C-alpha positions in Angstrom: 77.6 184.2 128.5 80.7 185.4 130.2 80.9 188.7 131.9 84.2 190.6 132.2 86.5 187.8 131.0 85.7 188.2 127.4 83.8 186.0 125.1 84.9 183.0 123.2 83.9 182.3 119.6 81.6 179.5 120.8 79.8 181.9 123.2 79.2 184.3 120.3 77.8 181.5 118.2 75.6 180.2 121.0 74.2 183.7 121.6 73.7 184.2 117.9 71.8 181.0 117.2 69.7 181.6 120.3 68.6 184.9 118.8 67.3 183.0 115.8 65.3 180.7 118.1 63.8 183.8 119.8 62.8 185.3 116.4 61.3 182.0 115.2 59.1 181.9 118.2 58.2 185.6 118.0 57.3 185.2 114.4 55.3 182.0 114.5 53.5 182.0 117.9 49.9 183.0 118.0 49.4 182.8 114.2 46.5 180.9 112.8 47.3 178.2 110.2 45.8 180.4 107.4 48.3 183.2 108.1 51.2 180.7 108.6 50.4 179.3 105.1 49.4 182.4 103.3 51.6 183.3 100.3 51.2 187.0 99.4 51.8 186.3 95.7 51.8 183.1 93.7 55.6 182.9 93.6 56.1 184.1 97.2 57.1 182.1 100.2 54.8 181.6 103.2 55.9 181.9 106.9 55.6 178.1 107.1 57.9 177.6 104.2 60.4 180.2 105.4 60.6 178.8 109.0 60.7 175.1 107.7 63.4 176.0 105.2 65.7 177.9 107.6 65.3 175.0 110.1 66.0 172.4 107.5 69.1 174.3 106.3 70.4 174.5 109.9 69.6 170.9 110.6 71.2 169.7 107.4 74.3 171.9 107.4 75.2 171.6 111.1 74.6 167.8 111.1 76.9 167.5 108.0 79.6 169.7 109.5 79.8 167.7 112.7 79.2 164.3 111.2 76.0 163.6 113.1 72.4 162.8 112.0 69.8 165.3 111.3 67.0 165.6 113.8 64.6 165.7 110.9 65.2 162.0 110.4 66.2 160.8 113.9 63.3 162.5 115.8 60.6 161.8 113.2 60.1 165.4 112.2 59.9 164.2 108.6 56.9 162.0 109.5 55.3 164.7 111.7 55.3 167.2 108.9 54.3 164.6 106.3 55.3 166.8 103.4 55.1 165.4 99.8 58.8 166.1 99.3 62.0 163.9 99.2 63.1 163.1 102.8 66.4 165.0 102.5 64.8 168.1 100.8 65.8 171.4 102.5 63.9 173.7 100.2 66.9 175.0 98.2 65.8 176.0 94.8 62.1 175.2 95.4 59.7 176.1 92.7 56.3 177.7 93.6 54.7 174.3 93.4 57.1 172.8 96.0 56.8 175.9 98.2 53.0 175.2 98.2 53.6 171.7 99.6 55.0 173.1 102.8 51.9 173.7 104.9 51.3 173.3 108.7 48.2 173.0 110.7 49.8 174.3 113.8 52.7 176.7 114.4 53.9 174.4 117.3 55.1 172.0 114.6 57.4 174.7 113.3 58.7 175.9 116.6 59.0 172.3 117.9 61.2 171.3 115.0 63.3 174.5 115.3 63.7 173.9 119.1 64.9 170.4 118.4 67.4 171.6 115.8 68.5 174.4 118.1 69.2 171.9 121.0 71.3 169.8 118.7 73.1 172.9 117.4 73.9 174.1 121.0 75.0 170.7 122.0 77.8 170.7 119.3 78.6 174.4 119.8 79.2 173.9 123.6 81.9 171.3 122.9 83.6 173.6 120.3 87.2 174.6 120.7 88.6 177.6 118.8 90.9 175.5 116.6 87.8 173.5 115.5 86.5 176.5 113.6 89.5 176.1 111.2 88.6 172.5 110.2 87.6 172.2 106.5 84.1 170.9 106.2 83.5 171.3 102.5 86.2 171.0 99.8 83.8 171.7 96.8 84.5 175.4 97.1 87.7 177.5 96.4 88.8 178.2 99.0 87.5 175.2 100.9 84.8 176.0 103.5 85.9 175.8 107.2 83.5 175.0 110.1 83.6 178.6 111.2 82.6 179.9 107.7 79.8 177.3 107.4 78.4 178.2 110.9 78.3 181.8 110.0 76.8 181.1 106.6 74.0 179.2 108.2 73.5 181.9 110.8 73.3 184.6 108.0 70.8 182.5 106.0 68.7 181.8 109.0 68.6 185.4 110.1 67.6 186.5 106.6 64.7 184.0 106.4 63.4 184.7 109.9 63.4 188.4 109.1 61.5 187.8 105.9 59.0 185.7 107.9 58.6 188.4 110.5 58.1 191.0 107.8 55.5 188.7 106.2 53.7 188.3 109.6 53.4 192.1 110.0 52.2 192.5 106.4 49.6 189.8 106.7 48.4 191.0 110.1 48.0 194.6 108.8 46.0 193.3 105.8 43.8 191.3 108.2 42.9 194.3 110.3 
């Protein structure tokens, strides 16, 4: 981060995505698998699902916007998670039954995958020029979605989900006491 000379858009994005990484680690680390996988109600999401989903969304959307491969597929995270879901599934619109399929035996699987996605995200953000943010990455919307809007959309989604996961952690830990 620059001091004194002002921040560029990419610096703001890098800082913002780094905050997601911090919150993912703060939320997941030290939790036993039973708490990671607990759903407080039959239709509710677990911490595992929330963190997996926010990571899948970031991986999918950033890879698509920059024309690169998802780390889910290139670094064998799909095989490590071994979920009974389609390989390109990101969790959007999941039913309660599909949410139940996202379970982990160790929080390090979640943080490891997030860290790999984060590294790829920072790699493309570091090479970003201001004009790149105006490039249209999705013409299915009116108006078409630019790279800048897509990056902010992913950031917003990720922050909401990691906040939900952090809230759930506090709720589950207070019930366990």
